[in-house]
N, C-alpha and C positions, 0 to 999 in steps of 0.2 A: 765413516772414515775409509777412504780407499787405500788399499795396499797394492804394491806393485811387486811382481815377481822379478827377481834380479835378471833372469834370463830374458824376460819380455821387454825390459828396458833397453833403450838404444845404447849400444856400447860406444864409449867415447873413443875418439881416434888417438893415436900416439901423440899427435900434436896438441890435442886438448889436454891429455895427461901431462905433457911437458909444461904447458901453460899454467896448469894448476899446481905444478911442483911435485906431482906424484911420480913422475919420471924426471930424470935430470940429464942434461947433455953429458955424454960420456958414460952413462950407465951401461954396463956390460950385460948382455943377454946370452944365456947358454942353453944348450940342450944336449943331454947325454944319449947317444944312440945305443940302445940296449944290446943289440947283437954283437957289437965290437967295442963297446965302452968308449968310443971316440966322442970327444966334445966338439960341438959346433958352436962357434962364437960369433957374436955380432955386437954392435955398439949403437946407442942412440945418438944421433947427430944433433948439432945446434938447432937445426930446423925441425927436429922431431921425426926424422926418418930412421930407418933401421939399415945399418951398413955393415957389410961383411969385410973381412980383412983384405979381400981382393979388390975392394972399392965399389962393388956392386951394391946399389942402394934400392930399398923398397919403401913404399909409402905405408904399407900395412903389414902386420906380423904374419898373417896367413899366407900372403904371397911369398914372403921370405921363408916361411916354414916349408912351403911346397918346393921352393928352389933347393933348400938345404936337404930335405928328406927325399926328394924325387917322387913323393906321393901326391896323387891328385886330390885326395880327400884328407885334409889335415886341418885342425883348428889351431891357428897360430897363437891365439890367446891362451891356449892350454899347452902349447908346445914349448914356449919360451919361458925360462925362469930369469928373474931379475937378480943378478948376483948380490947387489947391495941389500935387498930385502929378503932374499931366499925364497920368495914366493913367485907364483906364476903371474904373468901379465893380467890374466883374468881376475886376479885378486886385488888389483889396484883400483 
């Protein structure tokens, strides 16, 4: 019997998670910036994109996390928490 490591499996896209019902349109994603306790907020759109309050939209969580944090090396799947579940995107 073959076992697969979670990290080696292909990660599903936001749109796939939306189609499976694991993400819902309107789900709020947050990240607390530790140095100043500021919250960064985004929402999952009907199409499964990630959208900021200013209207800027991203297809994947890592690009959105890079924009929000200003960091070049950030894992968006571990950056964003889904407010509805309390867990990280990587846990879906």
